[in-house]
Structures are given as C-alpha cells and as structure tokens.
C-alpha positions, -999 to +999 in steps of 0.1 A: -240-602-727-272-581-728-305-593-743-305-567-771-269-576-781-278-613-782-308-604-805-286-584-829-257-609-830-283-638-831-263-658-806-255-657-769-217-659-766-216-655-729-189-678-714-181-693-749-148-693-769-142-673-801-140-706-819-176-712-810-188-681-829-218-693-850-209-680-885-176-687-903-172-650-913-178-637-878-157-665-863-127-656-885-130-619-878-132-625-841-103-649-840-082-625-860-090-596-837-081-616-805-050-629-822-038-594-831-043-582-795-024-612-782+005-608-806+008-570-804-001-566-768-020-534-777-056-524-774-078-528-805-109-507-813-132-519-840-162-499-854-188-514-876-225-517-885-250-545-889-284-546-904-311-563-881-348-564-889-342-538-917-325-513-893-288-504-892-271-507-858-237-492-853-213-507-828-178-504-813-158-532-797-127-524-776-104-552-768-077-546-741-048-569-735-041-579-699-012-598-683-006-613-649+031-603-650+034-576-677+041-599-706+028-620-723-009-613-728-028-639-706-063-624-708-083-600-730-110-577-717-136-568-743-163-542-741-189-533-768-212-504-773-242-507-796-261-477-809-293-476-828-290-456-860 
C-alpha cells in the first residue's frame, strides 16, 4: 500500500484482513465486496470519492477473483487507483 493511500484511508491495511478494517462502515463495505466476488466469481469494480483535508479524492477499486483449479475462488487480487480531484 502506498504512503499517500495510507494517508487518505487513515490506516495501513498491508497484510491485514478485511475484518481488521478500522471503521465499522468501511469494514462492512469491504467485507460485502469481497464476499460478492467470492460468491459470484466475477470481477467487481467500485468507484467512489472521499474527502481528506478538505479536498475530494476520487478512487477506483478493482477486485479480481482467482482460483487454483478454476473453481471455487481461493484468492482475490485487488488494485486501486486514486486520483486527486
């Protein structure tokens, strides 16, 4: 996780589980997104915006299901793009 992302999210989630997300609202949204990818076995793209230090930052998060044998989902690869608005 990059330094600027950590600043905006206000927590370093590198190597941590979704259940360790610091705020209840973000934890619930994260767990729902990962659960959906696991159940459906399809990629999920989320676009959103956050306000940090009075500025709006837009972001996209892509979650991709992976499998060791084609089914079921055994891993999820996630990538995020953060843009200053």
